[in-house]
C-alpha positions in Angstrom: 0.0 0.0 0.0 1.2 3.5 -0.8 1.7 5.6 2.2 0.6 9.3 2.5 4.3 10.2 2.4 4.7 8.3 -0.8 1.7 10.1 -2.3 3.1 13.4 -1.2 6.4 12.5 -3.1 4.3 11.6 -6.1 2.5 15.0 -6.0 6.0 16.7 -5.8 7.1 14.8 -8.9 3.9 15.8 -10.7 4.6 19.4 -9.7 8.1 19.2 -11.1 6.8 17.6 -14.3 4.2 20.3 -14.7 6.8 23.0 -14.3 9.2 21.3 -16.8 6.7 21.5 -19.6 5.5 25.0 -18.8 8.6 26.6 -20.4 8.2 28.4 -23.7 10.1 25.5 -25.4 8.2 22.6 -24.0 9.7 19.9 -26.2 13.0 20.3 -24.4 11.3 19.4 -21.1 9.4 16.5 -22.5 12.2 14.0 -22.1 12.8 15.1 -18.6 9.1 14.7 -17.8 9.2 11.2 -19.2 12.2 10.3 -17.0 10.7 11.9 -13.9 7.3 10.3 -14.3 8.7 6.9 -15.2 9.6 6.6 -11.5 5.8 6.4 -10.7 4.0 3.1 -11.1 0.3 2.6 -11.7 0.2 0.5 -8.5 1.4 3.6 -6.6 -2.0 5.2 -7.2 -4.4 5.1 -4.3 -7.7 4.4 -6.0 -9.1 2.8 -9.1 -10.0 6.2 -10.6 -6.4 7.6 -10.1 -5.0 4.4 -11.6 -7.1 5.0 -14.6 -6.0 8.6 -14.8 -2.4 7.5 -14.5 -2.8 5.0 -17.3 -4.1 7.8 -19.5 -1.0 9.9 -18.7 1.2 6.9 -19.6 -0.7 6.4 -22.8 -0.3 10.1 -23.7 3.5 10.0 -23.1 3.7 6.9 -25.3 1.6 8.6 -28.0 3.9 11.7 -27.9 6.9 9.4 -28.5 10.4 10.8 -28.6 9.9 13.4 -31.3 8.7 16.9 -31.2 5.2 17.3 -29.9 2.6 19.9 -30.9 1.9 22.7 -28.4 -1.7 21.5 -28.1 -0.4 18.0 -27.2 1.9 19.4 -24.6 -0.9 21.5 -23.1 -3.1 18.3 -22.9 -0.3 16.5 -21.0 0.1 19.4 -18.7 -3.6 19.4 -17.9 -3.6 15.6 -17.3 -0.7 16.0 -14.9 -2.5 18.8 -13.1 -5.7 16.8 -12.7 -3.7 13.8 -11.5 -2.1 15.9 -8.8 -5.4 17.4 -7.8 -6.9 13.9 -7.5 -4.1 12.7 -5.2 -4.3 15.9 -3.1 -8.1 15.4 -2.7 -7.5 11.8 -1.7 -4.9 12.9 0.9 -7.2 15.5 2.3 -9.6 12.7 3.3 -7.0 10.7 5.2 -7.3 11.2 9.0 -3.8 11.7 10.4 
C-alpha cells in the first residue's frame, strides 16, 4: 500500500513535471518529464480512478513518442498531470492523520 508520504512525493514529482513543460520551449522538457514520471507506477495510485488517470497519462506520453510534440499535445499532457495531482491531493485530504 502506498503511504501518505509516498503520495506526497508523487505530487511533488507531478509538480516538477508540470513545471518542466511549462517553459516556452516545452519539447526540451518532455524528455525530462518522461524520465521523472517513469519513476511512478500505476500501482502507486491510491484508487481505481487515479490508476485509470495514471494509465491515461502513460498512454499520452507513449503517443507523444520521442519526437517533437505539438503545443496542443503538450498542453493536454500538462492538464492531465495537473488533474492527477489534484486527485491525489483530494485523496490525501480525506485521510485522517
